[in-house]
C-alpha positions as CSV (number, residue, x, y, z in Angstrom):
1,M,44.1,-22.4,-25.8
2,C,47.6,-23.0,-24.7
3,F,48.5,-24.1,-21.2
4,R,52.1,-23.8,-20.0
5,P,53.1,-24.4,-16.4
6,T,54.8,-21.5,-14.7
7,Q,57.7,-23.6,-13.6
8,V,59.0,-27.0,-14.5
9,S,60.5,-29.1,-11.8
10,V,63.8,-30.5,-13.1
11,P,65.8,-32.7,-10.7
12,K,69.3,-31.6,-10.0
13,V,72.0,-34.2,-10.6
14,C,74.8,-34.3,-8.1
15,P,78.2,-33.6,-9.8
16,K,79.9,-35.9,-7.3
17,C,77.7,-39.1,-7.0
18,N,75.2,-38.5,-9.9
19,A,72.2,-38.9,-7.6
20,E,69.0,-37.1,-8.5
21,N,67.9,-34.4,-6.0
22,P,64.8,-32.1,-5.8
23,S,65.1,-29.0,-8.0
24,L,65.2,-26.7,-4.9
25,A,67.9,-28.7,-3.0
26,T,71.2,-27.0,-2.3
27,V,73.1,-30.1,-1.1
28,C,73.0,-33.7,-2.3
29,E,70.7,-35.9,-0.3
30,E,73.0,-38.9,-0.9
31,C,76.5,-37.6,-0.3
32,G,76.1,-34.0,1.0
33,A,78.0,-32.3,-1.8
34,E,77.0,-28.8,-2.8
35,L,74.7,-28.7,-5.8
36,P,74.9,-26.1,-8.6
37,A,72.5,-23.2,-8.3
38,T,69.4,-23.2,-10.6
39,Q,68.6,-20.5,-13.1
40,P,65.5,-18.4,-12.3
41,G,62.5,-19.8,-14.2
42,G,63.6,-23.4,-13.8
43,G,64.3,-24.0,-17.5
44,A,65.4,-27.4,-18.8
45,P,69.2,-28.1,-18.9
46,G,70.6,-27.1,-22.2
47,A,67.6,-25.0,-23.1
48,P,68.2,-21.6,-24.6
49,A,67.9,-18.6,-22.3
50,A,64.7,-16.6,-22.1
51,P,64.4,-13.9,-24.8
52,G,65.9,-10.6,-23.7
53,A,68.1,-12.3,-21.1
54,P,71.6,-10.8,-20.8
55,A,74.4,-12.9,-22.2
56,A,76.7,-14.8,-19.8
57,P,79.7,-12.8,-18.6
58,G,82.7,-13.5,-20.8
59,A,80.6,-14.9,-23.6
60,P,82.0,-14.2,-27.0
61,G,80.2,-11.6,-29.1
62,A,78.3,-12.5,-32.3
63,P,80.6,-12.8,-35.3
64,G,80.6,-9.9,-37.7
65,A,79.9,-10.1,-41.4
66,P,83.0,-10.7,-43.6
67,A,84.3,-7.7,-45.5
68,A,83.2,-7.4,-49.1
69,P,85.9,-7.9,-51.7
70,G,86.9,-5.0,-53.9
71,A,85.1,-4.5,-57.1
72,P,86.9,-6.0,-60.2
73,A,88.4,-3.6,-62.7
74,A,86.3,-2.9,-65.7
75,P,87.5,-4.6,-68.9
76,G,90.0,-2.5,-70.8
77,A,90.6,-0.2,-67.8
78,P,94.2,0.6,-67.1
79,S,95.6,-1.1,-64.1
80,T,96.7,1.0,-61.1
81,P,100.5,1.2,-60.9
82,N,102.2,0.1,-57.7
83,P,104.1,2.9,-56.1
84,Q,107.8,2.1,-55.8
85,K,109.7,3.0,-52.7
């Protein structure tokens, strides 16, 4: 049997004074600076997004596969002439 809590409480760190604040805080308890919003689900910082979650706006797309090189000429086959202009 696997037990996983529904939400993990991760303290928010103030970007101004580096104080730890409760995960639901909107302003720092030490200096009063505004704290960044938390993602729904309360995941750990740096953790990958939930499966099926939309990508962040402006995120680059996945790279495509490189194009395959042309097939080499068969041995003894005549080379294709270059058209002259």
